[in-house]
N, C-alpha and C positions, 0 to 999 in steps of 0.2 A: 172950282171946278171939279167935277167928280172924276176920280181916277178910273182909267180903263182897266179892267181885269181880263186877262187871256187865259183861256183854258186850253191846255194842250192835251189831246187825247193820250191816256196813259200807255195804250199799246205803241205809240211812236217812240217813247222813251221808257222802255221797261225797267223796273228797278229789280236788281238781282241781289241776292245774299250769297252767290257763288263767286269766289275769287276769279275762277276760271272764266266767268263771263265779263270781268271787269279789267282783267290784265292781259294786255295784247301783245307787247313786245318783249324781246329779252331783257332790255333795260327795266321794263316795268316788273318783271318776275325777279330780277336780281335785287331791285330794291325791297321788293316785298318780302323775299325769302331771307335777305339779311337782316330784315327787321324781326322777322319771326324767330330766327336763330338767336339773335341777340336778346330777345325777350324770354327765352327758354333757359333750362338747365343743363342742356346737353353738354358733353364732354369732348373737347378736341384732343385727339391723340392718335388719329390714324391717316396722318399726312398733312393735316393743317392745324392751326393754332388760333383761329379767329373767325367770326361769322362771316366776314365778306369772302375770304378764300373758301371757305366751305360751301357757302352759296354759288360762287362762280364754278366751282368744280361741279356741283349737283345739277345746276341749271344747264351749263354748257354740254356736258357730257351726256345728259339725259337726251339731248336732240343732236348728238354726235358731231358738236362742233368743236374746234380746236381751243385749247386752253391757253394759247398763246397767240398773239397777232390778230386778235378776235373783234376789235373795236368796229370793224365793218358791219358786223352781224348785230350790233346793239339795238338798233331801231328795227330790225327784222321782225315781222309779225308771226307769231306762232299760231298753229292750227288749235282748235279747242281740244282736240285729242292730245297734242303735245303739251298744253297747259295743264290739263287734268293729269296727265302722267307725272309732270313735275310736282304739282301740288299734293299727289298722293305720296310721292316719295318724301316730301317735306313733312307730312303727316306722320309717315313711319320714322322718320329720323328724329322727330321731337317727341311723339308719343311713345314709341316703342325703342327708341333710342338705338336703332340700327345704324351701324357706321355706313357712311356714303358709299365706300368702297363694295360693300356688299349689296346695296341697292342698285349700284350701277353694274355689278359683276366685273370690275376692272379696277386696278390700282396703278400708280406710276412709280417706278424705282429707277433712278439714275436717268431719268428722261425717257425711260422705256415704258411702254404699256404692258400689263400683265393680267390674265384672267384670274379671277380670285373669287372664291365662294367660303361657305361656312367650314369646309374641310382644311383651310390654311389660314394662317394668320395674315393680316394686311401688311404688306411690306412697308417698312419704315426704318431700317436699319442705317446708322451712319457709316456703316461699312462702304456704302455707295460712294462716298468721297474718297476712300482709300482705292477703290476699283478704278475710278476716274484717273487717279494719279498713277495707276499701274503698280500699286503697293511700294511705291518709292518713298524713302530711299532704301528700304530692307531688300527689295529684290536686285537692286543695282543693276548690272547688264547680264544677269544670269538668264539662261534661256528657260522658257516655261512650256514644257511639253505636256504635262498632265495636272489638272486641277481637280480638286475634290470640294464640293459643296456640300457640308455635313449638316444633316437636319434641315433639308432644303425647303420643305414646305412648298410654296409656289414655284420654285426654282429661281426665284428673281436674282439671287447673288451669283450664282454659277451662270446663269444666261448672261447677265451683265458682264461677268468677267469674261466670257467667251467673246463678246464683241470687242473687248480691248485686246486680249490675247488671241489674235486671229488664227493662230497655227496651233493652239493648244486643244487636246481632248479634254472634255470636262464631264466628270461624273456628279449626278445629283442624287443623294443618298438620304433616305427617310425611312422610319419604321412604318409610317402610315401609307396604306395602299391607296387610300382616298387621296392624300396629299400628292402622291407620285402621279395619279391620274391628272391632277391639275398640272403638275410640273411637265408631263408628256404633252398637254395640249399648249403649254406655252413654248415648249421646244419646237413643236410643229408651227405654231404662229409665227415664231422668229426665223423660220426655216433653218434650224440647226441640227437637224436629225443626223446629218452626217458625222458630227464630231461631239455632240452632247447627248448623253444618255441618262435614264432615270434608273436607279438599283434600289431594291429594298434592303435595308440594313438597320440593325438595332445599335446605334451609334456606330461604332467602327468594327463590330462582331462579325459582319458579313463582307466587309470592304476588303478587296484584294489588290495587292500590288503597292507601289509607292508612288507619290506625288510631289512636284515641286511646289505646290501651294495647297494647303488645306485652310478652307475658310468655313467658319461656322457661326451661325446666330441659333444656338440651341435653346431649349426652354431655360429659364434662368429666374423664375419668379419665386420668391419664397413664400411660405405658407401665409405668413401675416399680410404681405403685400397683396397676395391672391385673394383673400377674403375681403379686402378694402378696395379691390379694383372698382371703377365706375361701371354703370350697367352695360356700356358699350362693348367691354371686353367679355361679357357673357355670350357673345355671339361668336367668339373665336374659340377654336378647340383648346380645351384644357390642356390635351396632350402637348400642345406647341409652347405652353406657358409655364406649367407647374414643374418645379425640380427639387421637391423636398423642403424641409424647414428652413433651410439656408439658402436654398436656390442654386445650389452648386452640384447636385447630384450628377447631372450630365457633364458638367465641365471637368469634375475629377474623372470620369470615365474616358473623357477625351485626352485629358493629360496622361493618364496611365498608358495609353495605347498608341499616341499620336506619333512618337518617335519611330515606332515600327513601320509606319506608312509614309514616311518622308524621306526624300533623296537626301543625298550628303549635304547639299545646300538648301534643303527644303526649308519652307516658312510655314508657321502655324499662326492663324488670325482667328481669334474667338471673341465673341461678345458675351458679356455677362451682366451688362446693365447696372442696376443698383447694387447688385450682388458682388461688385468688384472689391469693396471694403473688406468683406467676410473673406473672400479669396485671398486678398493681400495678406490679412492677419492669420489665416489658417495656414498659408504656404509661404512664409518669409524666406524660405531657401530657394525658391524659384525666382529668377531675375527676369520678373515680368516688365515689359516695356509698355506702359499705357499711353494710348494715343490721345493727342489733344486735337480736337476737330475744329476746322475753321467755321463750319456751318452748324455746330451745335451736336450734342450727343456726347456721351462718354462710356466708360466700362468695356473698352475694347483693348485686349492686350495682343501683343506680337511675341512669338517666341521662335528661334531658330532650332533646328535639330539638335545643335550643340547645347543649346539651353537646357533641352529635355533629358540629357545624358544621365543624370542622377536621380531622376524621379522614380 
């Protein structure tokens, strides 16, 4: 018996080489983007550490969906325009190595959204864990009236601290006017203009008054590490990364003047990242307390005003 052969008109089932024409749901896109990321040589270091989390962040936030409690949307179909936007961002992420935060124009810090662009670093400091804990046990039951976020960038540390210390006035200081513009946008977005302000200052040189808490994530990348950093970091402002041969140029300036800007029971918290070993070796006379973080990260020290007395 001769087999019957059926011919289906080509126009009824068109074959497309465009992924945007073959991927329809969020689930489809998440699988596809995860595979693309896993098969690439992109570097994870701006909020995620694996292909799946990176894909979830890019896909969901590209269409303004929440990162949490989102399973209800997995089988939702996307418009072709939405699919094309996501795939264009995937291309930029892989081929140009642009961090997802810059592609989206937003990053998350301590569970809060922040506007970001090439004028500021992508928020990723482990200091978020300290803020959530109210800087305990070091702050004890001391009142916090004034906070300084030094080298603020996007303003994420100071703004996050303002949400924990609800009665405190917070200054966000940075030398970069471009960074301060981003910080001001974030102050407005979080509705904190009545007690959070952005001020231009070269480290502590233009800062006035005393603070109960000074927190800083300053530039701390040494020359060798800066030269070896993955391509993704080339999109961040060098002003926010480089700090001399040993990565401690700004840290030394903070240590030299911080005491003059702390209240009697004031606390200084500074992140120096991988440069912490060099700092400890260079200044064994300073009684640094190095924080151990539950959720990862290191290179953050705490000093009281009394600790800074003989510096």
